[in-house]
C-alpha positions as CSV (number, residue, x, y, z in Angstrom):
1,M,-75.5,-30.5,37.2
2,K,-74.2,-27.3,38.2
3,Y,-70.8,-28.1,36.8
4,G,-72.7,-29.2,33.3
5,I,-74.7,-26.2,33.4
6,G,-71.7,-23.8,34.0
7,S,-69.5,-25.3,31.4
8,S,-71.7,-25.2,28.7
9,F,-72.6,-21.6,29.2
10,S,-68.2,-21.2,29.3
11,L,-68.3,-23.4,25.9
12,I,-70.8,-20.7,24.4
13,Y,-68.5,-17.8,25.2
14,V,-65.5,-19.2,23.7
15,S,-67.5,-20.7,20.8
16,N,-68.2,-17.3,19.9
17,F,-65.1,-16.4,18.9
18,I,-64.1,-19.5,16.9
19,F,-67.1,-19.5,14.8
20,P,-68.9,-17.0,12.6
21,I,-71.5,-15.1,14.2
22,T,-74.0,-16.4,11.6
23,L,-73.3,-20.0,13.3
24,A,-74.1,-18.5,16.9
25,S,-77.6,-20.2,17.1
26,Q,-75.9,-23.2,15.6
27,T,-73.8,-23.0,17.8
28,L,-75.8,-22.5,21.0
29,G,-77.9,-25.4,20.4
30,F,-74.9,-28.1,19.8
31,V,-72.9,-26.9,23.4
32,N,-75.9,-26.9,25.0
33,T,-77.2,-31.1,23.7
34,T,-73.1,-32.0,24.6
35,A,-72.9,-30.1,28.0
36,R,-76.6,-31.9,28.6
37,L,-75.2,-35.4,27.4
38,F,-72.2,-35.1,29.7
39,T,-73.7,-34.5,32.8
40,I,-76.5,-37.4,32.5
41,P,-73.2,-39.8,33.9
42,S,-71.7,-37.3,35.8
43,A,-73.5,-38.5,39.0
44,V,-72.6,-42.4,38.2
45,I,-68.8,-41.4,38.0
46,A,-68.8,-39.1,40.8
47,E,-69.9,-42.3,42.8
48,S,-68.0,-44.7,41.8
49,D,-65.0,-45.8,43.9
50,P,-62.1,-43.4,44.8
51,P,-59.5,-43.7,42.0
52,Y,-62.1,-43.8,38.6
53,P,-63.7,-40.2,39.4
54,M,-60.3,-38.2,39.1
55,A,-58.8,-40.7,37.0
56,F,-61.5,-39.4,34.4
57,A,-60.8,-35.8,34.9
58,L,-58.0,-36.0,34.4
59,A,-58.5,-37.7,31.1
60,L,-61.3,-35.0,30.4
61,C,-58.8,-31.9,31.6
62,S,-55.8,-33.8,29.2
63,V,-58.0,-34.1,26.0
64,A,-59.5,-30.8,26.3
65,A,-56.3,-29.2,26.6
66,V,-54.8,-30.9,23.5
67,M,-58.2,-30.1,22.1
68,S,-57.7,-26.7,22.8
69,L,-54.5,-26.2,20.9
70,N,-55.6,-27.0,17.5
71,L,-57.9,-23.6,18.4
72,E,-58.0,-20.7,15.9
73,I,-59.7,-17.5,15.7
74,D,-59.4,-15.7,12.8
75,D,-59.2,-11.9,13.1
76,E,-60.5,-10.7,10.3
77,D,-64.1,-12.0,10.7
78,K,-64.6,-10.0,13.5
79,E,-66.4,-6.4,13.1
């Protein structure tokens, strides 16, 4: 549960640099909902047989690394 909440606040911080400030409340809602949805199955994954939790974590980290390569920060919107 703490990991899901911590990651949601990290995503909120990062998403405010990616999305315009006018969409900050929508970003907060989307990130909060997404983090809570991914937190629900975390206990089941953590209690599964030994190779599966680490494989799942490796897959998620790999997807996050590939997705982060596609992020762009628009310097023109900053004030």
